[in-house]
C-alpha positions in Angstrom: -0.2 0.1 0.0 2.8 2.5 1.1 4.8 1.0 -1.8 2.2 2.5 -4.0 1.0 5.7 -2.8 5.1 6.3 -3.1 5.4 5.1 -7.0 1.9 7.2 -7.5 3.2 10.2 -6.3 7.1 10.3 -6.9 6.6 9.3 -10.7 10.3 10.5 -11.6 11.6 8.2 -9.2 11.0 5.5 -11.0 11.4 6.3 -14.0 13.9 3.9 -16.1 13.9 5.3 -19.6 15.3 2.8 -23.1 18.2 3.1 -24.5 16.8 5.2 -27.7 15.2 7.7 -24.9 18.5 7.6 -23.0 20.1 8.6 -25.9 17.6 12.2 -26.2 18.2 12.8 -23.1 21.9 13.0 -23.3 21.7 14.5 -26.4 20.6 18.0 -24.5 24.1 18.4 -22.9 25.8 19.0 -26.1 22.7 20.4 -28.6 20.2 23.5 -28.0 17.5 21.8 -30.3 16.7 18.0 -30.1 13.6 16.2 -31.7 12.6 12.7 -30.9 11.1 11.7 -33.5 9.1 7.9 -33.1 6.4 6.1 -34.1 2.9 6.3 -31.8 2.8 4.9 -28.5 6.6 4.2 -27.7 7.1 6.5 -25.3 8.4 10.2 -26.7 6.0 11.6 -25.1 6.7 10.0 -21.3 10.5 10.7 -22.0 10.0 14.4 -22.9 7.9 14.5 -19.2 10.6 13.0 -17.1 13.0 15.2 -18.7 10.8 18.4 -18.0 10.3 17.5 -14.6 13.9 17.0 -13.8 14.5 20.5 -14.7 11.8 21.7 -12.6 12.1 20.2 -9.8 16.4 20.0 -10.2 16.1 16.8 -9.1 17.9 14.3 -11.0 19.2 10.3 -10.9 22.5 9.3 -10.6 22.6 7.9 -14.1 21.3 11.4 -16.2 23.9 12.8 -18.5 22.0 15.3 -20.0 22.0 19.1 -19.0 21.3 20.3 -15.5 19.9 23.3 -14.2 21.0 24.0 -11.2 18.6 27.0 -10.4 15.1 27.4 -10.6 13.7 27.5 -14.9 11.2 29.0 -16.2 9.4 26.6 -19.1 7.0 26.2 -21.4 5.1 23.1 -22.4 2.6 23.1 -24.9 0.6 21.0 -27.7 -1.7 21.7 -30.8 -4.6 22.7 -28.7 -5.3 23.9 -25.6 -7.5 20.1 -25.0 -3.9 17.9 -26.4 -2.0 20.3 -23.8 -3.9 19.3 -20.8 -4.2 15.9 -22.0 -0.8 15.2 -22.6 1.6 17.9 -21.2 0.0 18.9 -18.4 -1.8 15.2 -17.8 1.6 13.5 -17.7 3.7 16.2 -15.6 1.1 16.8 -13.4 -1.6 14.2 -13.2 -5.4 13.3 -14.5 -6.9 16.7 -15.6 -10.5 15.8 -14.5 -9.4 14.7 -10.8 -7.8 17.2 -9.1 -6.9 15.1 -6.0 -4.9 13.3 -8.1 -2.9 16.3 -9.2 0.5 15.2 -8.0 0.5 12.1 -9.8 2.6 12.7 -13.2 6.4 12.9 -13.4 6.3 16.3 -11.1 6.4 14.6 -7.4 3.2 16.1 -5.6 6.0 17.2 -3.0 7.0 19.2 -5.5 3.7 21.5 -6.4 3.2 24.2 -4.7 0.4 26.1 -6.7 -1.4 26.1 -9.7 -3.7 28.8 -12.1 -6.4 27.8 -14.0 -7.5 28.2 -17.5 -11.0 29.3 -18.3 -11.3 28.4 -21.8 -10.8 24.5 -21.7 -11.7 22.6 -18.5 -9.6 20.6 -16.0 -6.9 23.0 -18.0 -4.1 25.0 -16.4 -1.9 28.1 -17.2 1.0 27.5 -14.8 1.9 25.6 -12.6 4.9 26.1 -9.3 7.4 23.6 -8.7 9.5 23.7 -5.9 13.6 23.5 -7.4 15.8 21.6 -5.6 18.0 24.8 -4.8 15.6 26.3 -2.9 13.7 28.0 -5.5 10.7 28.1 -7.5 10.3 27.3 -11.3 7.0 28.2 -13.1 5.7 26.0 -16.0 3.4 27.8 -18.7 1.6 25.8 -20.5 0.2 27.2 -24.2 -1.3 25.8 -27.3 -0.1 26.1 -31.0 -3.5 27.8 -32.0 -2.8 30.6 -30.0 -0.9 31.7 -32.4 3.1 33.0 -32.5 1.9 36.4 -30.6 1.4 34.5 -27.1 4.4 32.9 -27.1 6.4 36.3 -27.3 5.5 37.3 -24.0 7.9 35.3 -21.9 11.7 34.6 -21.9 12.1 30.8 -20.3 14.9 28.5 -19.8 13.2 25.6 -21.8 10.8 25.0 -24.5 9.1 21.1 -24.7 7.0 21.3 -27.7 4.8 17.9 -27.7 3.7 17.2 -31.3 5.3 19.3 -34.5 4.4 22.8 -34.3 3.8 25.4 -36.9 7.3 26.7 -38.4 6.7 30.2 -36.8 5.7 28.8 -33.2 8.7 26.7 -33.2 10.9 29.9 -34.2 9.3 31.6 -31.6 9.7 29.1 -28.7 13.8 29.3 -30.1 13.9 33.4 -29.8 12.2 32.3 -26.0 15.9 31.1 -25.0 17.9 33.1 -26.8 18.3 35.3 -23.7 19.2 32.6 -21.2 20.9 29.9 -23.4 17.9 27.7 -22.8 17.3 24.6 -24.8 14.1 23.3 -26.6 13.1 20.0 -26.9 10.6 18.2 -29.4 8.6 15.2 -29.7 6.2 13.9 -32.7 5.4 11.6 -34.7 5.9 12.9 -38.5 2.8 12.5 -39.5 2.7 15.9 -41.7 5.6 14.5 -43.9 8.8 16.5 -44.3 7.7 19.6 -43.2 9.3 22.9 -42.9 10.2 21.6 -39.0 11.1 18.3 -39.8 13.6 19.5 -42.7 15.1 22.1 -40.4 16.6 19.0 -38.4 16.9 16.4 -41.2 17.8 18.6 -44.0 20.0 21.4 -42.0 23.1 20.2 -40.4 24.0 22.6 -37.5 26.3 21.4 -34.2 23.3 22.9 -32.5 20.6 20.5 -33.6 20.3 16.9 -33.6 17.4 14.3 -33.7 16.9 10.6 -32.7 14.5 8.6 -34.0 12.9 5.6 -32.0 10.9 2.9 -33.6 8.8 -0.2 -32.5 11.3 -1.8 -32.5 12.9 -0.1 -29.6 10.1 0.1 -27.6 11.0 -2.5 -25.3 7.4 -2.9 -23.4 5.9 -4.2 -26.4 6.2 -8.5 -27.4 7.4 -9.8 -30.9 3.9 -10.7 -31.1 2.1 -7.4 -30.0 4.7 -5.4 -32.8 3.5 -7.6 -35.2 -0.6 -7.2 -34.2 0.1 -2.7 -33.8 2.0 -2.7 -37.3 -0.6 -4.3 -39.0 -3.6 -2.1 -37.8 -2.3 0.7 -39.0 -3.2 1.5 -43.2 -0.3 1.1 -45.2 0.7 5.1 -46.2 0.9 5.9 -42.3 2.7 2.6 -41.6 6.3 3.8 -41.4 5.2 7.2 -39.2 3.3 5.6 -36.8 5.4 2.7 -36.2 9.1 3.7 -37.0 8.8 8.0 -36.8 9.5 8.4 -41.0 8.2 10.9 -42.1 5.6 10.5 -44.9 7.7 11.2 -47.9 4.9 9.7 -50.7 6.0 9.8 -54.5 9.2 11.3 -53.2 10.5 8.2 -51.7 14.1 6.8 -53.5 13.1 3.3 -52.8 9.9 2.5 -52.3 10.2 -0.8 -50.7 9.4 -1.9 -46.8 12.3 -2.7 -45.3 11.1 -6.4 -44.7 12.1 -6.4 -48.5 15.4 -5.9 -47.8 16.1 -6.6 -43.8 17.8 -10.1 -43.2 19.2 -11.2 -39.9 22.8 -11.7 -39.6 24.8 -14.7 -40.4 28.4 -16.1 -41.1 29.2 -15.4 -44.4 30.0 -18.3 -46.5 34.0 -18.6 -47.3 33.7 -19.1 -51.3 31.5 -15.6 -50.9 33.2 -12.5 -52.3 33.6 -9.3 -50.0 34.4 -5.5 -50.7 34.1 -2.6 -48.8 32.9 1.8 -50.2 34.1 4.4 -49.0 32.3 7.9 -49.3 34.3 10.7 -47.6 33.1 14.1 -45.3 33.4 15.8 -42.5 31.3 18.1 -41.7 28.7 15.7 -43.3 29.9 11.9 -41.9 32.9 10.1 -43.2 31.3 6.7 -44.0 31.7 2.8 -44.7 30.2 0.1 -45.9 31.1 -4.0 -45.6 29.4 -5.9 -47.8 29.2 -9.3 -49.7 28.1 -10.5 -53.3 26.7 -14.0 -53.6 27.6 -14.6 -57.1 26.0 -17.4 -57.9 22.5 -16.4 -56.5 23.6 -12.6 -57.5 22.4 -11.6 -54.1 24.2 -8.1 -52.8 24.4 -7.6 -48.7 25.4 -4.8 -46.6 26.6 -6.7 -43.5 27.6 -3.7 -41.7 28.2 0.0 -41.3 30.2 2.7 -40.0 29.5 6.0 -40.0 31.2 9.2 -38.4 31.8 12.9 -38.7 34.5 15.5 -38.1 37.3 12.9 -37.9 40.6 12.5 -39.8 41.6 9.6 -42.2 44.1 8.1 -39.0 40.8 7.3 -37.1 38.7 6.3 -40.0 41.3 3.9 -40.6 41.9 2.6 -37.6 38.1 1.8 -37.2 38.1 -0.1 -40.5 41.3 -2.3 -41.0 39.8 -5.0 -37.8 37.7 -5.1 -41.0 39.8 -7.2 -43.0 43.5 -6.0 -44.4 42.7 -8.2 -47.6 39.4 -6.1 -48.1 39.4 -4.3 -51.4 37.5 -0.8 -51.2 35.6 1.5 -53.8 35.7 5.5 -53.6 33.9 7.7 -55.2 35.2 11.1 -57.3 35.9 13.1 -54.5 39.1 11.1 -53.6 40.5 12.6 -56.4 40.6 16.0 -54.8 43.6 16.5 -52.9 43.4 18.1 -49.4 44.3 21.5 -48.9 46.8 20.6 -45.7 48.7 17.5 -47.0 48.4 18.6 -50.5 47.8 14.6 -51.0 44.5 12.8 -52.7 42.5 11.6 -50.3 42.4 8.4 -51.7 46.3 8.0 -50.8 45.6 9.3 -47.5 43.4 6.3 -46.8 45.7 4.0 -49.2 48.5 5.3 -46.7 46.9 4.2 -43.4 47.0 0.8 -45.1 43.3 0.3 -46.5 43.5 -1.7 -49.4 42.0 1.3 -52.1 41.4 -0.1 -55.3 43.0 2.0 -57.7 40.3 3.6 -59.6 37.1 5.3 -58.3 34.4 3.8 -58.7 32.3 3.4 -61.7 30.1 0.9 -63.6 31.2 -2.1 -66.0 31.1 0.6 -68.8 33.3 3.1 -67.3 30.1 5.6 -66.3 29.1 6.8 -62.8 26.1 8.1 -62.9 24.0 8.3 -59.5 20.8 7.7 -60.9 22.0 5.0 -62.6 23.5 3.4 -59.4 20.2 4.0 -57.6 17.9 2.5 -60.2 20.8 -0.5 -59.9 20.1 -0.8 -56.2 16.2 -0.7 -56.8 15.8 -3.2 -58.7 17.7 -5.7 -57.1 16.0 -4.4 -53.8 12.5 -5.2 -55.3 14.1 -9.1 -56.9 14.9 -9.4 -53.7 18.6 -9.0 -54.4 19.4 -6.5 -52.2 19.5 -7.4 -48.8 20.9 -5.8 -45.7 21.8 -7.0 -41.9 19.1 -5.8 -39.8 22.2 -4.8 -37.3 23.0 -1.8 -40.0 21.1 1.0 -37.9 22.6 3.2 -39.3 22.2 2.3 -43.2 18.3 1.9 -42.6 18.1 5.3 -40.8 18.8 6.6 -44.0 16.7 4.7 -45.7 13.9 5.9 -43.9 14.5 9.2 -45.0 15.9 8.9 -48.5 13.9 11.3 -50.7 13.8 13.6 -53.8 12.4 17.0 -53.4 11.1 18.9 -57.0 12.5 15.7 -58.8 16.3 15.6 -57.6 17.6 13.5 -55.0 18.2 15.8 -51.8 22.2 14.9 -50.8 21.3 14.6 -46.7 21.9 12.0 -44.4 22.9 9.6 -47.3 26.4 8.7 -46.4 26.3 4.8 -45.7 23.8 4.5 -48.6 26.2 6.3 -50.7 28.7 4.3 -49.6 27.1 0.9 -50.0 26.3 1.8 -53.9 30.1 2.6 -54.5 30.3 -0.7 -53.4 27.6 -2.1 -55.3 28.8 -0.4 -58.8 32.7 -2.1 -58.1 31.4 -5.9 -57.0 33.2 -7.4 -59.8 36.8 -6.7 -57.9 34.8 -7.8 -54.7 37.4 -10.5 -52.9 37.2 -13.9 -51.3 38.0 -13.6 -47.7 41.7 -14.0 -46.9 43.3 -15.4 -43.8 46.6 -14.2 -42.3 48.3 -10.8 -44.3 46.8 -8.8 -46.9 46.6 -10.3 -50.8 49.0 -9.3 -53.6 46.3 -8.5 -55.7 48.1 -8.7 -59.8 44.4 -6.9 -61.7 46.3 -3.7 -60.7 42.7 -2.4 -59.4 44.3 -2.7 -55.9 47.8 -1.0 -55.0 
């Protein structure tokens, strides 16, 4: 009885996040703007509420690695309407809106709630909540709605803004502006049912050191059994499946690979010794450097992506050190920009990686006829996917993350977040130079394609 009472009135104490929720929290220590993009009922709003309660109370658990506020804060929390703010943000932070005697059973502990003001326009809705902070002062939670418009978000200077559900662009930018003077943070939690909107595009297509996105799929939600996941996926209409179960923006006809993950995903297995393998590289600094390890079953003509690597703002020494354990015998395909000279050393990029011990092919990636068109490479990948001849190991999470968002705008491929996909495309183009795994030292190739 007493244990139940404590759990009900101090829910925050018992919060144990899943891996993706933890990643979202930890990103707050580094990034000013964070988007937690997830499917329905996977725990995105719950994670947003738990973190908001920590900041309001100053009560952080021992495992916390995200941002900390050591003083009382002013925070705005909101959703699309006053009713949705009440039923989402307010309910999770304070308790059931229509049952005042249960206020204090949300993520803000009952002992920390010192007062509130009501909103007259929606039954059970609050306008503000005052919260005792561990430092001895009092934090303020302001509850707002997007339907109020941008003007209603202008009055306050705040430390933290939590948008639960996707806000209109003008409201979003007003929320950011409210945190300028305080160096505050913005957290957004939603399922991307509006497709590639301006807010989604800001996170996915406009790289910034101040911004990051964490995506959570139904497979990351540990409270569902495999059977429950299958039933949930089957319950959604086809055009909403990926948004509602994987947190993938609806891309419609703009999708480059209009196939389901289930068509190409396979569980990892040991590569037969007679299959040939090849690696692909995509060079980058501001956008990530990426690598893909691939295997080719020549008899069945099935191409597999078995392992991927993606890292930004690191040197060839770091990348090569991560890739050499994949095998010194492994030939590496690379794109045309590998011929560019580094501004510092004056050495070609491909030569730098060769100097670090990777068996780089001697020529840039091309098809058999010497061409290297991106559209031709995409077409080859798609045809293979549609005919069961292109598969990806389920452990290649970064590959699937890019696959879900790879799209066109105005008919043109959007060249963002396509790094490991590009690396696997280069490997596919040069599969004719793939080799059987060698034991011991690197092979001495005689076809002049590996130097």
